[in-house]
C-alpha positions as CSV (number, residue, x, y, z in Angstrom):
1,M,-56.6,33.0,-2.5
2,N,-56.2,33.2,1.4
3,P,-53.6,31.0,2.7
4,F,-54.6,31.4,6.1
5,R,-58.2,29.9,5.8
6,K,-59.6,27.8,8.7
7,K,-59.3,24.3,7.7
8,R,-62.8,22.7,8.3
9,K,-61.8,19.2,8.0
10,K,-58.7,17.5,6.8
11,S,-59.6,15.6,3.5
12,A,-57.0,12.9,2.9
13,S,-56.9,13.4,-0.9
14,P,-58.7,15.7,-3.3
15,A,-61.9,14.2,-5.1
16,P,-60.9,12.3,-8.1
17,D,-63.9,13.9,-10.1
18,D,-62.7,17.3,-9.6
19,P,-60.9,18.1,-12.8
20,A,-59.1,21.4,-11.4
21,A,-57.0,19.4,-9.0
22,P,-53.4,18.7,-10.3
23,T,-52.4,15.2,-9.2
24,I,-49.1,13.8,-9.2
25,P,-48.4,10.2,-7.8
26,C,-47.0,10.3,-4.4
27,D,-43.1,9.1,-4.5
28,W,-43.7,6.9,-1.3
29,C,-47.5,5.5,-1.0
30,G,-48.3,6.1,-4.6
31,N,-51.7,8.1,-3.8
32,P,-52.2,10.9,-5.8
33,A,-50.5,14.0,-4.3
34,N,-52.2,17.5,-5.2
35,P,-49.7,20.3,-4.8
36,L,-52.7,22.8,-3.5
37,T,-53.1,20.6,-0.1
38,D,-51.3,21.3,2.8
39,G,-49.3,18.0,3.1
40,F,-48.0,18.1,-0.3
41,H,-44.3,18.4,-0.3
42,L,-42.2,19.1,-3.4
43,L,-38.4,17.3,-2.4
44,Q,-35.1,18.3,-4.4
45,I,-32.5,16.1,-3.2
46,A,-29.2,14.5,-4.4
47,F,-28.6,10.8,-3.3
48,G,-25.4,10.8,-6.0
49,R,-24.2,13.2,-8.2
50,K,-27.5,14.1,-9.9
51,Q,-30.3,16.0,-8.5
52,E,-33.7,14.5,-8.0
53,R,-37.1,15.4,-7.5
54,Y,-39.9,13.6,-5.6
55,H,-43.3,14.4,-4.7
56,F,-45.3,13.3,-1.4
57,C,-49.1,13.3,-0.7
58,A,-48.5,13.8,3.2
59,D,-46.3,14.9,6.0
60,A,-45.6,11.6,7.0
61,C,-44.9,10.0,3.6
62,Y,-42.2,12.9,3.4
63,E,-41.1,12.6,6.9
64,T,-40.6,8.5,6.4
65,F,-38.8,9.2,3.3
66,R,-36.2,11.7,5.0
67,A,-35.8,9.3,8.0
68,L,-35.1,6.1,5.5
69,Y,-33.0,8.1,2.8
70,P,-30.3,10.3,4.4
71,S,-28.6,12.4,1.9
72,R,-25.0,10.9,1.5
73,I,-23.8,13.4,-1.3
74,H,-24.1,16.5,1.4
75,R,-25.2,16.5,5.3
76,N,-27.6,19.6,5.0
77,C,-28.9,18.8,1.2
78,Y,-32.6,18.7,2.7
79,E,-32.4,21.7,4.4
80,Q,-30.1,23.7,1.8
81,S,-32.0,25.4,-0.9
82,C,-30.8,24.3,-4.0
83,A,-30.4,27.8,-5.3
84,S,-27.8,28.7,-3.2
85,C,-25.9,25.5,-3.5
86,D,-24.0,23.6,-5.9
87,A,-23.1,20.2,-4.3
88,C,-24.9,18.3,-7.4
89,E,-25.6,18.3,-10.7
90,K,-28.7,20.4,-11.1
91,V,-31.4,18.8,-13.2
92,F,-34.2,21.0,-12.1
93,P,-33.3,24.8,-12.7
94,D,-36.3,26.1,-10.5
95,E,-37.1,25.5,-6.9
96,H,-40.5,26.9,-5.8
97,D,-39.9,30.5,-7.0
98,G,-38.4,29.9,-10.1
99,I,-35.2,30.8,-11.8
100,R,-35.4,34.5,-10.3
101,S,-33.2,34.0,-7.6
102,L,-30.5,32.9,-9.3
103,A,-30.1,36.2,-11.1
104,P,-26.3,37.5,-10.6
105,E,-25.7,40.1,-8.6
106,G,-24.6,43.7,-9.8
107,A,-24.5,44.9,-13.5
108,P,-23.3,42.9,-16.3
109,I,-19.8,43.5,-17.2
110,K,-19.1,46.1,-20.1
111,H,-16.5,45.7,-22.3
112,G,-14.6,48.7,-24.1
113,G,-15.9,50.8,-21.1
114,Q,-12.3,52.8,-20.4
115,R,-12.1,55.9,-22.4
116,G,-9.2,57.7,-24.3
117,G,-7.4,54.6,-25.3
118,K,-4.1,53.8,-23.4
119,P,-3.0,55.3,-19.6
120,H,-0.1,57.8,-20.5
121,H,2.9,57.6,-19.1
122,H,5.3,60.5,-18.5
123,H,8.3,60.1,-17.9
124,H,10.1,62.8,-16.1
125,H,13.5,62.8,-15.3
126,H,14.9,64.8,-12.0
127,H,18.4,65.2,-11.4
């Protein structure tokens, strides 16, 4: 798969008789949106407390939606990566690359790692 291939002509939608084309209805215009085309957008946005997910078949649908529905919960919700933000209740754990990016930093906390039991307190009385 070469993502930098030259586009011959921009097809508005994938051929309907192609069973390999996964399509999701565009949440704006209702046309089939194919995740493999350039115009496809997956949008995760919170208009209330809960995260919602939308799909768009073309840049125009995505831009129009964004212009008409500003996110009220968080000014930069559209620009923010869901993985690094907790302003809303997550419904979809994965953004594009799945949950790997949410792995906690550092090693897990080990319990009972202190050797030798209680620390010893030596009381020396100096006169």
